[in-house]
C-alpha positions as a printed Julia matrix, in Angstrom:
101×3 Matrix{Float64}:
   8.89    6.75  -31.24
  10.07    3.58  -30.3
  10.5     3.05  -26.24
  14.04    1.21  -25.38
  14.08    0.75  -21.53
  10.85    0.39  -19.75
  11.57    0.32  -15.73
   8.59   -0.29  -13.47
   8.96   -0.79   -9.08
   7.5    -3.8    -7.61
   4.31   -4.39   -7.72
   3.24   -4.55   -3.68
   0.45   -6.69   -1.85
  -1.48   -7.35    0.93
  -3.2    -9.51    2.2
  -6.64   -8.58    2.5
  -5.35   -6.93   -1.06
  -5.82   -3.29    0.5
  -3.4    -0.25    0.55
  -1.43    0.24    3.07
  -1.22    4.21    4.33
   0.18    6.03    7.68
   2.79    6.02   10.68
   4.51    2.76   10.62
   3.72    1.35   14.86
   7.18    0.17   14.55
  10.02    3.02   12.91
   9.58    6.8    14.68
   8.92    9.19   11.36
   8.4     6.24    9.16
   5.42    6.44    6.98
   3.96    3.91    4.63
   2.52    4.36    0.86
   2.48    0.22   -0.26
   0.37   -2.59   -1.22
  -0.45   -0.45   -4.25
  -1.84   -3.93   -5.71
  -0.17   -2.77   -9.5
  -1.94    0.63   -9.07
   1.01    2.61   -7.3
   0.93    5.28  -11.01
  -2.81    6.11  -10.99
  -2.89    6.21   -7.19
   0.29    8.29   -6.1
  -0.92   11.89   -6.19
  -3.59   10.43   -3.51
  -1.65    8.42   -1.6
   1.42   11.1    -1.18
  -1.58   14.37   -0.53
  -2.65   12.07    2.63
   0.73   11.02    3.62
   1.94   14.61    3.44
  -1.15   15.83    5.83
   0.02   13.08    8.06
   3.33   14.07    8.18
   2.64   17.8     8.74
  -0.54   17.19   11.42
  -3.38   17.25    9.8
  -6.02   15.49    8.86
  -6.16   13.56    5.99
  -8.36   14.48    3.27
 -10.01   11.5     2.75
 -10.92    8.65    5.01
  -7.9     6.49    5.3
  -8.39    4.46    8.6
  -8.74    1.88    6.63
  -5.38    1.07    5.41
  -3.47    1.48    8.53
  -0.71   -0.13    9.09
  -1.62   -1.54   12.7
  -4.54   -3.46   10.62
  -2.06   -5.98   10.16
  -1.05   -7.27   13.76
   1.77   -8.19   14.15
   4.25   -9.89   11.48
   7.22  -10.55    9.71
   7.34   -9.86    6.13
   9.63  -12.23    5.43
   8.39  -15.25    6.5
   6.34  -18.43    4.92
   3.08  -17.94    6.02
   2.96  -13.6     5.11
   4.36  -14.08    2.1
   1.98  -16.71    0.62
  -1.03  -14.54    2.12
   0.32  -11.8    -0.6
   0.3   -14.07   -3.35
  -2.96  -14.94   -2.72
  -4.18  -11.68   -3.34
  -1.72  -11.37   -6.12
  -3.51  -14.02   -7.94
  -7.42  -13.6    -6.84
  -6.53   -9.7    -8.14
  -9.39   -8.84  -10.81
  -9.58   -6.1   -13.15
 -10.57   -3.37  -11.37
  -8.66   -2.33   -7.1
 -11.11   -2.88   -4.72
 -10.38    0.15   -2.52
 -13.07   -0.52    0.44
 -13.88   -3.41    2.8
């Protein structure tokens, strides 16, 4: 069977090459699950479960504290400096996704 079209999502990166999972410190009721470094499909089930548990007020099934959005501090995602840090993280990507500090 031939594939006629393929559409993928944006491959997102963070300055420290780690996921971002949890409630936004800026927007009440907004939860992030991003920074997938190209592993979004592989990680989607775990991301979905962790975020749904957070929204339901339950403790996540695994420790996601290392991925808290607040670890990045207050930043402008459109600033040249932030985008350069994310670009450098992408440039240093290896075949294996690093999920711990």
